[in-house]
C-alpha positions as CSV (number, residue, x, y, z in Angstrom):
1,M,170.2,306.1,8.2
2,L,170.9,309.0,5.8
3,R,173.8,309.1,3.4
4,I,175.5,311.9,5.4
5,Q,175.5,309.6,8.4
6,L,177.3,306.8,6.5
7,T,180.9,307.8,7.4
8,E,180.2,307.6,11.1
9,R,178.8,304.1,10.6
10,L,181.9,303.1,8.6
11,A,184.1,304.6,11.3
12,V,182.4,302.5,14.0
13,K,183.0,299.3,12.0
14,F,186.6,300.2,11.1
15,Q,187.4,300.8,14.8
16,A,185.7,297.6,15.9
17,L,187.9,295.6,13.5
18,A,191.1,297.5,14.4
19,N,190.5,297.0,18.1
20,N,189.2,293.4,17.8
21,E,191.2,291.1,20.1
22,E,190.5,288.3,17.6
23,L,192.2,290.2,14.7
24,P,195.4,288.1,14.9
25,S,193.4,284.9,14.5
26,L,191.1,286.4,11.8
27,A,194.1,287.6,9.8
28,R,196.5,284.7,10.0
29,L,197.0,282.7,6.8
30,H,198.9,279.9,8.6
31,E,198.4,278.3,12.0
32,K,201.5,279.9,13.6
33,D,201.1,283.4,12.2
34,F,200.7,286.2,14.8
35,T,201.1,283.8,17.7
36,R,204.4,285.3,19.0
37,N,204.7,288.7,20.7
38,R,206.2,290.6,17.8
39,F,206.6,294.4,17.4
40,L,204.7,294.2,14.0
41,T,201.4,293.0,15.3
42,A,198.4,292.1,13.2
43,R,196.8,295.5,14.2
44,C,199.9,297.4,13.2
45,I,200.1,295.7,9.8
46,F,196.4,296.3,9.2
47,L,196.6,300.0,9.9
48,L,199.7,300.4,7.8
49,I,198.1,298.7,4.8
50,M,194.9,300.7,5.2
51,R,196.7,304.0,5.5
52,G,198.2,303.3,2.1
53,I,201.8,303.3,0.9
54,R,202.3,305.7,-2.0
55,I,205.8,306.9,-1.2
56,S,209.1,305.1,-0.4
57,L,208.2,302.0,1.7
58,Q,210.7,302.9,4.4
59,L,209.5,306.5,4.6
60,A,205.9,305.2,4.9
61,I,206.9,302.9,7.8
62,D,208.8,305.8,9.6
63,D,205.8,308.2,9.2
64,F,203.4,305.5,10.4
65,M,205.5,304.7,13.5
66,E,205.8,308.3,14.5
67,D,202.1,309.2,13.7
68,F,200.3,306.2,15.1
69,M,202.7,304.4,17.4
70,S,204.2,307.6,18.9
71,I,207.7,306.3,18.6
72,R,210.6,307.3,16.4
73,D,212.3,303.9,16.3
74,S,211.3,302.1,13.1
75,V,211.4,298.7,11.5
76,S,213.0,297.8,8.2
77,K,211.0,297.4,5.1
78,Q,212.3,293.8,4.9
79,A,210.7,293.1,8.3
80,L,207.4,294.6,7.2
81,S,207.4,292.7,3.9
82,K,208.1,289.5,5.8
83,A,205.2,290.2,8.2
84,R,202.7,291.4,5.6
85,V,202.6,288.0,3.8
86,K,201.1,286.6,6.9
87,F,198.0,288.9,6.8
88,D,195.0,287.5,5.0
89,P,193.6,290.1,2.5
90,D,190.1,288.7,3.0
91,V,189.9,290.6,6.2
92,I,190.1,293.8,4.2
93,R,187.8,292.5,1.5
94,E,185.1,291.9,4.2
95,L,185.6,295.4,5.4
96,F,184.9,296.6,1.9
97,R,181.9,294.4,1.6
98,G,180.7,295.8,4.9
99,S,180.9,299.3,3.5
100,A,178.5,298.3,0.7
101,E,176.1,296.6,3.2
102,E,176.0,299.8,5.3
103,F,175.4,301.9,2.3
104,N,172.5,299.7,1.3
105,K,170.8,300.6,4.6
106,C,170.6,304.3,3.7
107,T,167.0,305.5,3.3
108,D,167.7,308.5,1.0
109,L,169.4,306.8,-1.9
110,K,168.8,308.3,-5.3
111,L,166.7,306.1,-7.6
112,W,166.0,306.3,-11.3
113,K,162.3,307.1,-11.6
114,D,162.0,306.6,-7.9
115,T,162.1,302.9,-8.5
116,F,165.3,301.5,-9.9
117,R,168.8,301.1,-8.3
118,V,171.0,301.6,-11.4
119,Y,174.2,299.6,-11.4
120,A,176.9,299.8,-14.1
121,I,179.2,296.8,-14.5
122,D,182.5,297.1,-16.3
123,G,186.1,295.7,-16.2
124,S,189.5,297.1,-16.7
125,D,193.1,295.8,-17.0
126,V,195.5,296.5,-14.2
127,A,199.2,296.5,-14.7
128,L,201.4,294.6,-12.2
129,E,205.1,294.1,-11.6
130,N,206.6,291.3,-13.7
131,E,207.4,289.2,-10.7
132,P,207.3,285.4,-11.2
133,E,204.7,284.8,-8.5
134,L,202.4,287.6,-9.9
135,R,202.9,286.4,-13.5
136,D,202.0,282.8,-12.6
137,Y,198.8,283.8,-10.7
138,F,197.5,286.7,-12.9
139,G,198.9,285.9,-16.3
140,C,200.0,288.4,-19.0
141,S,198.7,290.6,-21.7
142,G,200.2,292.6,-24.5
143,S,201.3,291.8,-28.0
144,K,204.2,289.6,-26.7
145,K,202.1,288.3,-23.8
146,G,204.9,289.5,-21.4
147,A,203.2,292.1,-19.3
148,T,201.8,290.9,-16.0
149,T,198.1,292.0,-15.9
150,G,195.1,291.5,-13.6
151,M,191.4,291.9,-14.4
152,L,189.6,294.4,-12.3
153,S,185.8,294.4,-12.3
154,I,183.4,296.6,-10.4
155,C,179.7,297.1,-9.9
156,H,179.0,300.8,-9.4
157,D,175.8,302.5,-8.2
158,V,175.9,305.3,-10.7
159,E,173.1,307.4,-9.2
160,N,174.9,307.5,-5.8
161,N,178.5,307.2,-6.8
162,Y,179.2,304.2,-4.7
163,M,180.9,300.8,-5.4
164,M,178.7,297.9,-4.4
165,D,181.0,295.0,-5.4
166,A,184.5,294.4,-6.9
167,S,186.8,291.7,-7.9
168,F,190.5,291.4,-8.9
169,S,191.2,288.2,-10.9
170,P,193.6,286.6,-13.3
171,Y,193.7,288.3,-16.7
172,A,192.0,285.4,-18.5
173,T,188.9,285.6,-16.2
174,S,185.7,286.2,-18.2
175,E,184.2,289.6,-17.7
176,R,180.8,288.0,-18.1
177,D,181.5,285.6,-15.2
178,A,182.7,288.5,-13.1
179,A,179.4,290.3,-13.9
180,R,177.4,287.2,-12.8
181,D,179.2,287.3,-9.4
182,H,178.4,291.1,-9.1
183,I,174.7,290.4,-9.9
184,D,174.6,287.7,-7.3
185,A,176.2,290.0,-4.7
186,I,173.6,292.7,-5.4
187,M,170.8,290.2,-5.2
188,S,172.0,289.0,-1.8
189,L,171.4,292.5,-0.4
190,P,168.0,293.5,1.1
191,T,165.8,295.4,-1.4
192,N,163.2,297.9,-0.3
193,M,159.6,297.2,-1.2
194,G,158.9,298.4,-4.7
195,T,162.5,298.9,-5.6
196,H,164.2,297.0,-8.5
197,N,167.8,296.5,-9.7
198,L,168.7,297.7,-13.2
199,F,172.1,296.7,-14.7
200,L,173.9,298.7,-17.4
201,M,176.5,296.8,-19.4
202,D,178.7,297.7,-22.4
203,R,178.9,295.6,-25.6
204,G,181.5,293.1,-24.3
205,Y,178.9,291.6,-21.9
206,P,175.7,290.6,-23.7
207,S,174.9,287.0,-24.4
208,A,171.6,285.3,-24.9
209,E,172.3,283.1,-21.9
210,L,173.0,286.1,-19.6
211,M,169.9,287.9,-20.7
212,A,167.8,284.8,-20.0
213,E,169.5,284.4,-16.6
214,L,168.6,288.0,-15.6
215,I,165.0,287.7,-16.8
216,D,164.7,284.4,-14.8
217,K,166.0,286.2,-11.7
218,N,163.6,289.1,-12.2
219,Q,166.4,291.5,-12.8
220,F,166.3,294.4,-15.3
221,F,169.1,295.2,-17.8
222,L,170.0,297.7,-20.5
223,M,172.9,296.5,-22.6
224,R,174.7,297.7,-25.7
225,V,175.1,295.0,-28.3
226,R,177.5,294.6,-31.2
227,R,176.5,294.5,-34.8
228,K,175.9,290.9,-35.8
229,F,175.3,289.9,-32.2
230,N,172.0,288.6,-33.5
231,L,170.7,289.0,-37.1
232,D,167.1,289.6,-35.8
233,F,168.5,292.4,-33.6
234,D,170.2,293.9,-36.7
235,A,167.0,293.9,-38.6
236,V,165.1,295.9,-36.1
237,G,164.0,299.3,-37.3
238,K,163.7,301.6,-34.3
239,D,162.1,299.9,-31.3
240,E,160.8,296.4,-31.5
241,E,160.6,293.1,-29.6
242,V,162.7,290.1,-30.6
243,S,162.2,286.5,-29.5
244,L,165.1,284.4,-28.3
245,L,164.8,280.7,-27.9
246,I,167.2,279.6,-25.1
247,N,167.1,276.1,-23.6
248,N,163.6,275.5,-25.1
249,K,162.2,278.6,-23.5
250,T,161.2,281.8,-25.4
251,Y,162.4,285.1,-24.1
252,R,161.2,288.5,-25.4
253,I,163.9,291.1,-25.7
254,R,163.2,294.7,-26.6
255,V,165.7,296.1,-29.1
256,I,166.2,299.8,-29.5
257,K,168.2,301.6,-32.2
258,I,169.7,304.9,-31.2
259,I,171.2,307.2,-33.9
260,L,174.1,309.2,-32.6
261,S,175.1,312.7,-33.7
262,T,177.9,311.1,-35.8
263,G,175.3,309.1,-37.7
264,E,176.4,305.9,-36.1
265,V,173.7,303.5,-35.0
266,E,173.9,302.2,-31.4
267,T,171.9,299.0,-30.6
268,L,170.5,298.6,-27.1
269,A,168.8,295.5,-25.6
270,T,166.6,295.6,-22.6
271,N,163.7,293.9,-20.7
272,L,162.3,297.2,-19.6
273,P,158.8,297.8,-21.2
274,P,158.0,301.0,-23.2
275,D,155.8,302.3,-20.4
276,V,158.8,302.3,-18.1
277,L,161.6,303.2,-20.5
278,S,160.6,305.3,-23.6
279,Y,162.6,305.3,-26.8
280,E,163.6,308.9,-26.0
281,E,164.9,307.9,-22.5
282,A,166.9,304.9,-23.6
283,G,170.0,306.7,-24.8
284,E,170.1,309.0,-21.8
285,L,169.8,306.1,-19.4
286,Y,172.5,304.1,-21.1
287,F,174.8,307.2,-21.0
288,C,174.6,307.0,-17.2
289,R,177.1,304.1,-17.7
290,W,179.8,306.7,-18.4
291,K,179.9,307.4,-14.6
292,I,181.7,304.0,-14.1
293,E,184.5,305.3,-16.4
294,V,184.8,308.4,-14.2
295,K,185.0,306.0,-11.2
296,Y,187.8,304.1,-12.9
297,D,189.7,307.3,-13.4
298,S,189.4,308.1,-9.7
299,I,190.5,304.6,-8.7
300,K,193.4,304.3,-11.0
301,N,194.7,307.9,-11.2
302,K,193.6,309.7,-8.0
303,L,193.8,306.7,-5.7
304,Q,196.8,305.2,-7.6
305,L,195.6,301.6,-7.5
306,E,198.4,300.4,-9.8
307,N,201.0,301.8,-7.4
308,F,201.2,298.6,-5.5
309,S,203.5,298.4,-2.4
310,G,204.1,294.7,-2.6
311,R,205.2,292.1,-5.1
312,T,203.4,289.0,-3.9
313,V,199.8,287.9,-4.6
314,V,199.0,288.4,-0.9
315,T,200.3,292.0,-0.7
316,V,198.8,293.0,-4.0
317,M,195.4,291.8,-2.9
318,Q,195.8,293.7,0.4
319,D,196.5,296.9,-1.5
320,F,193.7,296.2,-3.8
321,W,191.0,295.8,-1.2
322,A,192.4,298.7,0.8
323,T,192.0,300.9,-2.2
324,M,188.4,299.7,-2.9
325,Y,187.5,300.5,0.7
326,L,189.1,303.9,0.5
327,A,187.1,304.6,-2.7
328,N,183.9,304.0,-0.8
329,L,185.1,306.2,2.1
330,V,185.8,308.9,-0.4
331,S,182.2,308.6,-1.6
332,S,180.8,308.6,2.0
333,V,182.7,311.8,2.9
334,A,181.6,313.4,-0.4
335,F,177.9,312.9,0.7
336,Q,178.7,315.1,3.7
337,T,180.8,317.7,1.9
338,N,178.3,318.0,-0.9
339,Y,175.6,318.6,1.7
340,A,177.8,321.3,3.3
341,I,178.4,323.0,-0.1
342,E,174.6,323.0,-0.8
343,K,173.8,324.6,2.5
344,K,176.5,327.2,2.0
345,N,175.1,328.1,-1.4
346,E,171.5,328.3,-0.4
347,G,170.0,331.6,-1.6
348,K,173.0,332.3,-3.9
349,I,172.7,332.6,-7.7
350,N,175.7,330.9,-9.2
351,K,176.3,330.4,-12.9
352,Y,177.3,326.8,-12.3
353,Q,176.4,324.3,-9.5
354,Q,179.2,323.3,-7.2
355,T,180.3,319.9,-5.9
356,T,183.1,318.4,-4.0
357,N,186.6,318.6,-5.5
358,E,187.5,314.9,-5.3
359,S,191.3,315.5,-5.7
360,I,191.3,317.8,-2.7
361,L,189.1,315.3,-0.7
362,I,191.4,312.4,-1.4
363,H,194.5,314.4,-0.4
364,K,193.1,315.6,2.9
365,L,191.5,312.2,3.6
366,R,194.9,310.4,3.3
367,R,196.4,312.8,5.8
368,N,193.6,312.8,8.3
369,L,191.1,310.0,7.8
370,Y,192.5,307.2,9.9
371,R,193.3,309.5,12.8
372,C,189.6,310.3,12.8
373,L,188.6,306.7,12.4
374,L,190.7,305.6,15.3
375,E,189.6,308.3,17.8
376,P,187.9,306.2,20.5
377,D,185.8,309.1,21.9
378,E,182.6,309.5,19.8
379,G,182.3,313.2,20.5
380,K,185.9,314.0,19.6
381,R,185.6,311.8,16.5
382,N,182.5,313.7,15.3
383,I,184.4,317.0,15.8
384,L,187.4,315.8,13.8
385,F,185.1,314.7,11.0
386,S,183.2,318.0,11.0
387,E,186.4,319.9,10.8
388,L,187.6,317.7,7.9
389,V,184.3,318.1,6.1
390,E,184.3,321.9,6.5
391,D,187.9,322.1,5.3
392,I,187.1,320.1,2.1
393,A,183.9,322.0,1.5
394,R,185.8,325.3,1.4
395,H,187.4,324.2,-2.0
396,P,184.5,323.1,-4.2
397,Q,184.6,322.7,-8.0
398,Q,182.1,323.8,-10.6
399,I,179.9,321.4,-12.5
400,K,180.1,322.6,-16.1
401,P,178.2,321.2,-19.0
């Protein structure tokens, strides 16, 4: 499967779940949930959550009923709120994980040096409503420890702009523990022969124990470390190996000192040998980690992650996993629109390269995506997607230095 075929695969899986007769039993949190013949079925709630609620809750319900249920009679937001707390967010989490598994099957993934899948891992605070239930579960941050806050962590394939794993945990959760879970999730996926995983992490993650764990698991890493992380690291001149004794076992860590244009010295630690990663390449490779910051901008500002439509742990987690899934759908459609832009520009001499305008993609996706996903006829569905891709590709943006 090629990356431009990914959206169709995701559409098939989405439709299979939405039309699954077992969805009520899969989604119920308690034994009696979704057992009575109610107007707000498990399927109805699932589609409303996945469509996203970024306007008035009542307006969102009314629009959904008219667009998807073909009826003008609506239900109250109180009725929806009562029904939503019965829907297990793990159903949507598995849909997100399925999107990563499908992506992993693509045969044309970009690799660093044709060998390494490069993953950046990073965390970020997420602001929540100061509701007692949310405060008790997620905890608080701020100088007065009064702002309800969750800890978001993602593992991002920076060469292909795709999220492979994510978590949303209480604020006190260790970012390093979240990283370990991401690494285990990546290792659970099939790896093509001759391909290796390479993890990029900022200076909040390194520990001698984590480095040892990655080496023992035959995983590669490039981490930025703080000054005084290790005195032997600080003493390195430019590019040397340092021995770490951990649990009576010696590990060799390569330490690289990069001098920035400001004169500041940045210390990197890796288990990549010099014949794979030269000194000159180290800073450039680490800078690829910046792409995860761009992804966070997309998730928080363009997809409006923090604009949660619910005030309970269950509804917040529903919105979270729906946003993570939508982020991967955005990336999958971008593979197609970028291909369309490249084909359109073949033979042209442009001052700057062009790429998909993500803001336009997200706007048009929100309006049209789920109608495309739910189209039962494969031929019609492909036509709808083709029209959507062509529409988005007509408004590219320039890639400027």
